[in-house]
N, C-alpha and C positions, 0 to 999 in steps of 0.2 A: 981839528976835526976837518978834514977835506971840503973843500964847496962842492957842491951837486952842480951836474953837470946834464943840461937839458940842451934841447936839439928844437931849431925852430925854424918851421917850414910854412913857406908864409910865399907866392908867386911875388908879393906886394914889396921893393924894396925897402921902401922907407916905416914902410909894417914891421917887419927884421931889423933893419935900422933899430925904429926905435924900442922894439920887444928887446933885443941886445942891452945896447943900451941899459937897460933897467935894470934889466935882471945881473947885469956885468956890475953896476952898483948900488946892489943888495944883494950880494953876495953868491952869483951863482958866478957857473963857468956856459958861459951858451953856445955854442955855436950855430951856425945857417944850413939851411936846405934851399935853394929855388922852387923846388916841387917835388912830388913825393916820389920819383926818379932821386933826383938826385938824397934825397933821407933813405932811400932805403941803403945806395950805393955807403954812406956814410956808416950805416948803421952795421955794415958787414964788417965794418973795417976799426968801430969803435963804439964807446958802450956809455949809453946812457941812465942816465938816473931817470927825466923824463921827457916824454915828446911834443910839444905844443904844434897843432897843425892844421889848417884851411882843409879846405873841403875843397872844395874847385880852385883848379890849375892846370895848366896846361902838362904836355906829356904822361903823369901821372897824379893821379886826383887821391886826398887826402883817404877817402875809405878803402882803396886795395893798397896806396903805403902801406896803413897801417894793419892789413891784413898779413902782408910777407914782410914788416920791423915787428910786430909778433911772433913771427917764424922765427925770429933771430934776436930777438931778446925776450923771450918769457917775460910776460908778469911788469912789463914798466908802463907806466904811469901814460896813458895819454889825455892831454884833450885839447879835446876840437874848438875850436874858431873858428866861428862862419857867421855868415849872413844869409843863409840860405836854411829859415826853420823846417823849410818845405823837405828838407834832407835830413830830416832830424831822426823818421825812423828808418829810412835807411844805413844809415851811422850808426843807430845802436844797434841794430847787425852785425854791425866789427865791435861793438862791444867796447863803447870810451870810454875810459874812466869819470873824464867832467864834458861839459859843452858846453862854453859859452858863446853866448850872441851877442854880432860886434854890434854898431860898440862897445865897447866893455873898458871900462878905464882900469889902466896897467896894476893897478893895487889890486885889482880883482883880480888881475891873471895871475899875479904873485904867491894872493892870499889859497888860489886853489889848486899849484903847485905846492905850498909850502903843504896845505893839507895831505897832498897824497903824501908824498913825501914823508910826516910824520911817523915815527914807530908807536902803531897799535897801541 
């Protein structure tokens, strides 16, 4: 079985590095994007099984990126990782598959992704 391919979207390099290392070590292929605009550009040329995204980022935030990515990759699960609980209602309008609040253990993020990718 092929490894699931995920895209990690966060403007914090240390967050991207930690998530990429974790997912690479746990059987995934992980790519990175530094903000929503970078993520949309990557999704235009590559397919992903799941997207992990922050909300607050320069150039293009997670909400706008989610809407654009859904146009490119309909049905792709999106896990929102946020430290901004007050943005939750706005985020739900863009229909994330799962919302996790930072700080969250890496194993919990992996569990959420695996649950979203599991066959029904």
